[in-house]
N, C-alpha and C positions, 0 to 999 in steps of 0.2 A: 603224175601227181604225187606219187608216193616213193619216188626215187630216194634211196638212202634211208627209208623208214626202218628197215631191219638192221641197219648198222647202228642205230641209236640204242644205248644200253638202258632201255625203258625200266628194267627191273631195279636199277639203281636210282632211278628218279622217283619222286614222291608226288602224290596229290592229296586231297583232303582225307582219303581213307587208306593211305599207306602206299604200297608199291604201285607204280604206274605201268606195270606190265600189261594191263588191259587196255591201255590207251590206243595202241595201233588198231585194235579191233573197232574202237569208237571212230577213229578217223576214217577207216575204210567204210564204216557204216554210213558216214555222211555222204558218200558217193554211191550208195546203193540205189538200185532201180526200184526197190520196195519202199513205198512211202512210210510204212510203219517202222521199218528198220531205220530209215533216216531220222524219224522223229525220236525213236528210242536212243539213237546215237547222240543226237543233239541234247536230249535230256541228260544223258550220261556225261557229256562234256560240261554242262552247267553244274551237274551234281558232284563232279570229281575234280577235274583240272581247273575249273573256274567256280568252285563252290562258294556261294555267297560273295561273289566278287573277288575272291582271292586269286593271287598269282603265285604259282609254285614253279619249281624248276621244270616240271613236266609241261606246265602251261607254256613256258618259253620255248621248249622243244617242239611244241605243236604249231607255233606261229608260222614257220615256213610251209608246212603242209596245209594249213588253213588258207594261207595266201594262194597256194597253188590251186586249191579247190575253188576259191572265189573267182579265179581267173579263167576257169574252164567252162565254156558255154554249155557243154553237154551235162554238167552237174546240175541236178535239180535242187531246188531250195537254196540256191546260192545267197539269196538275200539274208537268210538266217545265219549263214556262215559269216557274211559281212557284219551283221549285227553282233555276232559273237566276238569278232575281232575288235569292233568298236568298244565293246564292253571291256575286253581284256586291256586295251590300251588307253581307255578313257579316264582313268583315275589319276589325277594329278597329285603330286606330293606323296606318293606311296614309297614302298621300300625299293631296294636295288633291283630285285627281280622285276617288279612292275616297271621301273625305269628302263630296264633292258628290253622289256617287251615293247614299250613305246618307241624306243630307238629302232628296233627291228621293223616296226610298222612305218616309221618315218622314212626309213631307208627304201621302202617299197611303195611310197606314196604315189608313184606314177601309176600303179595299178588302179587306185581309186579315181585318178583322172580319167582313165578309160571307162571305168564302171559307171560314171555319171551319165554316159551316153549309151549304156547297155540296152540291148533289145528288150530285156526283161524289166517291166516297170517296178517289180519288187526290188530288184537290185538297184534301180535308179532311185528308189525311195531310201534305201539304206546307205548308199554311197556318199551323199553330200555331207553327212555328219562325220564320216571318216575323212573326207577331204579337208574339212575345217580343222580337225584335230591333228592330222598327221602331215599335211603338206605345209611346210613352214615358209611359204611364199605368199604373203597376204595379197599382194597385187594380183598374182595368178589365180588364187582362190576366188577372190571377189569377181574377177573377170569371168571365170567359169560359171559361177553361180548366176551372174547377171545374164550370161548367154543362155544358160539352160532355162531360166525363167522365161526368156523370150520365146524359145522354141518348144517348150514342153506343153503337151496337151492333156496329160493325165492329171486329174485334179488332186489325187493323193500324192503324187510326186511333187506337184507344186506346193502343197502344204509342207512336205519335207524340206524342200528348198527354202521356203520361208523360215521355217524353224532353224535351219542352218545359218541363214543370214543373221538371225538374232544371236545365235551362238557365236558367230564371227564377230559381231559388234561388241559383245561382252568380252570376248577373248582378247581383242586388240584395243579396248577402250583406253588403256594406259600406255601401251607400248607402240601403237601405231594409230594415233588419233585420226589422221587423214582418211585412212581406209575404213576405220570404224565408222566415221561420219558418212562415208559413201554408202556403207551398208544400211545405216539408219535412214538415209535419204531414199534408198530403194524401198525399204520397208514402208516409209511414209507414202510413197507412190502406190504400193500394193494395198494399202489400207483404204483407198478411196476408189470411186468409180473410174473406169468401167469394169473393174474386176468383180468376180462373183462374191457372194456373201461369205462362203467358207474361207476363201483366200483372204478376204478383208478381215475376218475374225482372227485368222492366224497372224496376220501382220500386226493387228492391234495388240494381240497378246504379247508378241515379241517386243513391240514398242513399250508396252507397260513394264517389261523387264529392263530395257536398256536405255530408254529415252522418253520418260513420262512427260517431258515438256512438249513432245510432239503429238501427244494424244489430243483428241478433240475435247472441247470444253463439255460437250454433252456425251461423254463416253458411255455411261450406262444406258441411256436411251438408244444410242447408236448400236451398242452390242446387242441389246434385246431385239431391236428391229432386224439386224442382220441374222441373228439366231433364228428368228421366226421366218425370215425369207428363205434361209437355208433349209429349214425343216419343211416349209411349204414345197420347195422343189423336190425334196426327198419323198414326201408323201405323194406328190404327183408322179414320181417315178416308180411308185409301188413298193417302197421299202416297208416291211412289216413293223408294226409298233409293239407287238407282243406275241409270245408263243406260249399259250396256256399250258399245254403239256400235262403229264400226270402229276398228281399231288404226292410226290415222293420227295425225299431229301434232295436227291440230285436235281429233280425238277425245280424245287424251290431255289436251289443254288443257282441254277441257270437263269431263273427269273430275276434273281437279285442282281445279276451282272447286267450292266447297261448294254443293250444291243447296239447302241450308237456310240461305239468306242471313240470314233473320231470326234463327234460332237462333244463328248465328255472331255476329251483331251483339250479341245480348243477352249472350252469354258474354264476348265481347271487351270489352264495356263494363265488366263486373265485373273482368276481369283488368287492364285499364288503370287502373281506379280503385284497385285494391289496390296497384299500383305495386311498392314495395320490400318488401311483405309476402310475401316469396318462399315461405316455408313454407306459407302459406295458398294461394298460387297453385299450388304443386306438388300439394298435397292436392286442390285443385279439378281440376287436370289429371288426376290419377289417377282421380278420380270420373268425368270425361268419358271417359277411355280404357278404363274398365271397364264402360261403359254397355252394356245389352243392345241398344241401337239403333245401327246402323252409322254413321248420320249424326252422332250425338253424338261417336262415336269419331273420325270423320274431322275434324270441327271441332277436337276436342282435339289431334289430330296437328298441325294447322296452328298452333294457338295455342301449342303447346309450342315450336315453332320460334322464336316471338317471345321466349319466356322464355329459351331457350338463347342467343339472340343478344345478350341484354342482361346476363344474370347468369351467374356462374361456379359457382354451387352448385345443388344440388337436381336434377340431371339424371338420376341413375342409375335411379331407379324409373320415371320417365316414359319413358326410353329403352327400358327392358326391356319396358314395356307397348306401346310403338310397335313393337318387334320382334314382339310377339304378333300384330300386325295383318298381318304379311306372309303369313300363311296364309289371310287372308280371301278369300272368293270375290268380294266386291264389288271391281270394278276400281278404283273411285274411292278406296276406302280403302287398297288395296294400293299404288297409285301415289303417294298422299300420303305414306304411311309411307316408301317408298323415297326420295322426293324430299327429305324432311327428314333421313333418315339419311345421305344423300350429303354434306350440308353440315356434318355433325358431326365428321368425321374421328375422332380418338381418342375423342371422347365417345360414339361409336357402339358402343364395345366391349360394353356390356351386351346389345346386340342381335346380337352376332356369330354366336351359334349359329344363330339363325333365318336370318341372311343366308347362312351357310355351307350350311345345308340347302337353301336356295332355289337357290343357284348349282350345287349338286351334283345335285339331282334335277330341276331345270328348266333344262337347258343352253340352251334357246332364249332365256333371259333374260340370257345372258352378253354378247350383242352386241345393240345397239339399231340397227335399220335404219330410218333416217328416210326420209321421202318425197323429200327432196332432200339432197344432200351426202353425205359419206362416212359409213360406219357408225361408231358410237361405242360405247365400252364401256358395257355394261348397268349400270343403276343399282345393283342388288344387289351385283354384283362390284366396282364402283367404291367402294361404301360399305364392303364387307368389307376391301378393300385400304387404303382411306383410314383405317380404324380401326387399321391396323398389324397385322392378324391374319395370321400366317404361313400359315394354311390357304388364303389367296388365291393363294399362289405356284404350287402345282401346277395350279390352275385357269387362271391366267394363262399357264402354260407350254402347256397344251392349246390355248388360244386362239392363242398365238404359232405353234403348229405347224399350225394349221388353214388353210383356204383364204382366210378373210377375217379380217384383223387390223385392228382399229380404230386410227386414227391416234393417238388420245389415250391409248392403253394406257400408254405410257411415263410419263405424268404421275403415275400412282399409285405407281410403283416407289419413289420416295424415302420414302414413308410406311412401307415395309416394312423399311427398314434392311438389315442384313446378311442377313436371311432371303431376300432377293431375289437374292443373288449367283448362284444357279443359272440365273437368267434371262439373265445377261450374254451368253453365246455367241449365243443367238437374237436378242437385241437388237442385238448387234454385226453379225450377218449382215444383218439388215434395214436397218441404217444403211448398210451397204456397197452395198445395192441401191437406195437412194433415188435417183431420177433427178436430175440436176444442174440441169436447165433447165425442169422442169415447173411449171405454175402452182401446184400444191399442194406444191411442195418444202418450204416452211416448215412447213406443217401436218404433213408426214410426218417431217421431220428433227428439228425442235426437241424434241418429246417424247422421241425416242430419245436425243438428246444430253443432255437433262435426266436421263434414267434412268441412262445410262452414267456421267455425272459423279457422280451420287449413289452409284453402286456403286464408284466409283474404279477402273474397269476399264482398266488400263494397256494391254491388248491392243487397245483401241479406237482408239489413236492413228492408225494408218493410215487408218481409215475417216473419222475426224474431219478429217485433213489432206486427204483426197480431196475433201471438201466445200469446204474453204477454197481449195484450188487449182483446183478444177474448175468452180465456179459462174461463169457468164458475167458479165462486167462489165456494169454498168448504172447508171442514176442512183441506184438505191437498194441494189443489190448484196445483196439479201436480208438486210437488217440483222439480222433476228431470228435467222436461221441463223448468221450470222457471230458475233453476240454469244453465242449458246449454244455454238458450237464453241470460241470463245476461253475461255469460262468452263470448259468441260470440260477443255481443255488446262491451264488454271491449276490446276484441282483435281488433275490427274495430276502436276503438279510436275516434278521432275527426271526422272521416267519418260518425259516427252514431249520429251526433248532434241532429237529429230529435227525438231521443229517450230520450232526457234530461227530458222532463216533465214526461214521464213514469217512468224513473229511480228515480226521486224525489218522485213520488207517492209511490214507493215501499220501501222508507226509513222508512215507518211506519208499515211494515209488517214483517212476519217471515223471509223474504228474504232480510232484511235490510243490512246485511253485504255484501252479494253478489251484491246488488244494489249499495252500496257505493263504492265497488271496481270498478264496471263498470263506475259509474259516475266520479270517479277520473280519470280513463283512458280516458274518453270522454272529460272532461272539465278541468282537472287539478285544480279544485276548492276545496282546502283543507277546507275552511270555511263551505262548504256545507256538507262534509262527516265526519268531525272530531267529531261533537257532537254525531252522530250515533255510530261511532266506540268507543268513550269513554263510551257511555252507554252500549254497548255490552261487552266491556272489563271488566266492573265492574259487569256483570251479573253472573248467576250461571251455565249457560249452557257451558259445557266444549268445545264442538265443535264450538259454536259461539264465545267463547272467543279466541280460538286458531286462528280461521279464522280472527277475528278482529285484533289480534296481527300481523298476516301476512300482512294484508292490511296496517296497520299502518307503518310497515317496509317499504312498497313501497312508502309511503308519504315522507320518509326521514326526513330532519330537520323540515318540516311542522308539524310533529307529536310530537314535543317536549312536549306539554301539557300532552301527554299520558305516559311520561317517568316514573313517580312514579308507575303507575299501571303495566307498562311493567317490571320494575325492580322487583316489588313484585312477579309477575307471573314467572319471570325467576329464582326466588329463591325457589319456591315451586311448588307443583303440579306434574303431571305426566311428564315423560321425553319429550314427544312430545310437550307439552305446554311450558315447560321450554326452550326447544330448539328454538321454534318459537319466544318466547318473547325475548330471548337473541339475536337472529339474528335481531329482530326489534330494540332493543336498539343500537346495533352496527351500523345499517344502519341510525338510527336517530341521534345519538349523539356521535358516535365513541365508546370510552370505551372498546376496544377489550380486554385490559388486565384483566378487571374485570370479563368478561364472557367467556374468552377462556377456562378456566378449565371446565366450564359447557358444552361447545360445544365439547371439546375433550373427556370428559367422556361419553357424549351421543353418540358420534360417535362409540366408542368402545363397549359400553354396550347395546345400543339400535339401531341396524342397520336400523330400519325403519326411523330414523331421518336423515340419511346420505344425502338423496336427498335434504331435506330442508336446511341443512348446506351448501351443494355444491352450491345450487341456491343462497344462501346468499353471498358466496365468489364470485360467478360469477357476481352478481349485484354490488358488491363493487369495482370490477375492481382491480387496483393496491393496494387499501387499504385492500384487502383481503389477502395480502401476509402472515400474521401471521399463516394462516392455509394451506398454499400451501404444506407444508410438509405432511400433512394428506392426501391431494388429490393425491400427488405423490405416497405415500405408497399404496393408494387404487388402483391406476392404475397398480402398480407392483404386487399386490396380486393375487395369482393364483385361489383363491376360490371366488365364487360369494358371495355377501354380505348377501343375504337371500336365501340360498340354499335349504331351506325346503318349499319354496313357489311355487313349480311346475313351470308351464309355465309362470305364472304371475311373478315369481321371475326372470326368464330370461329377460322378458321385462323391469322390474324395474331395473335390474342390467345394462342392456345395456344403459338405460336412465341415470343412475348414472354415468357410465363411460364417456358417451358423455358430461355430464355437467362438470365433473372433467376436461376433456381435454379443453373444452371451457373456463372454469374459469382460468386455467393455461395459456391459450393463451392471457389472459388479455382483453377479449372482454366483458367488463362490460356493463350493461344496466341499465336504470332507474327503 
């Protein structure tokens, strides 16, 4: 297996972390009799020579030895070696090294022909994908897949063969239509009786990817029925639906993972293939979330999160059904429902009654005690407050009055708006007791500052100033605390006049821009802040320059001396800097015609800038009309503007939509 391995100059080859001289040990570890050593070696291969899907010169040098390992029956875990080879050679259109790796695998594709008949079912599951990718003879590949489907008896291998048929059909749809059509025809046969529900689900998922015209008219009811039939068979065979385990972080993580990975993959394939057919996907989710089988519902909860993160419509009914899972006895299902609801914020409103019941009658869920670190706000209470439900306020008040108060409690207060004003005295008292020089001062102070700023609590000024004045100097001076304190003072405006000397003193520090921003809000004195902002605008720090441009925009006409620098910044640099500067010029001197192309281009090409642009239009009031069409189009768009950002993307998208609506309503602000 390792003939010639010592003749390779591994020290001269590279992987993700430098010299590849450790690679021979990893390759030999893959052939070890010790399972732990084999797993460690496999982890090492993915972590170095194939780190994050990369192909290095050492990766290419490994291919012959990996092929030799895959072909030796005495080697354990050969299926994982085949999967590694598929991953190495499976990326089309990559660089020269990746192309060379594919060529090396194609030259030995005869090995994968043998492996589809291997005695090890794990190898038989991994081999069909390699066969489709590396054997460049479509007629031969299709014949082998058809033959194996006929004789195979292992259900999991049959699913892998079905998925490989779908890959084959997509791969040859343009270059060999006849054989691609043959694969589609075979998938169509597999999607109907007398085949079992799991195999039929797999075939329907692949047809949804490559031949939607072959799908049944009643696709969603068919998929839901097959899913329940499959789950009924699994339940009859004694598959466990949950593993309660200890209430530890590791235990919770285990519960959050679906224990029916196969079922999750089958339904995830259907959802992914349906793509923008949101109404069908919502109907499918509702079928999953009303299944009599807890694992189906658990998988449905997780898949709904994917839909909510990408699409702005169709969430009300699935969210209601997710709320229904909060009473489930199965820990896995309950934890999944809570985890998804936490990231939905206002979208979680249809589940608010269930969340309120949970935090009312199960007070132990109000605070989550981790194995390490400070206690955190419990998921149900966090979700209820994030939804903006005023019923969270008295519960939060009870937590604030208790012996243990989570550091992150203040972060949910802004979602509650004016309903949370009764919490201000307790939040203020806690801020006044935050130690000034403790290691966890930022974790304790910042959420409280965020909360009090959101409430506009003018009586918090002394406690905020205590932090600014009392924190010890240092190389970083608790930047997060300073920034949050300055923001809070800026929100309080003229009510924080006692902070003016402190703000002036900070104009000569690294927090100069934030201090100038707050000082302008408190005093409206442009002469005091303009020199600082001009200095930072001409500096080299990208973040400081962008922040300075944003504050100059708030000054309006008083920032005219900065116009040359702002115009220069709007014409060069990164998209976010150009956008901020263009907005500042518009607010300072008008000139929308000159910079509208910049803003329109940034809106389309750089979604992260949309909030900045919408805030500018909002601040301009009626003068922002030249971009109202962009805002209307955004409100009408069905897809979230940053759908790849997870739960944070939902929060940012909801904030963008709210800002667009307010800007179009003409409620400008200074």
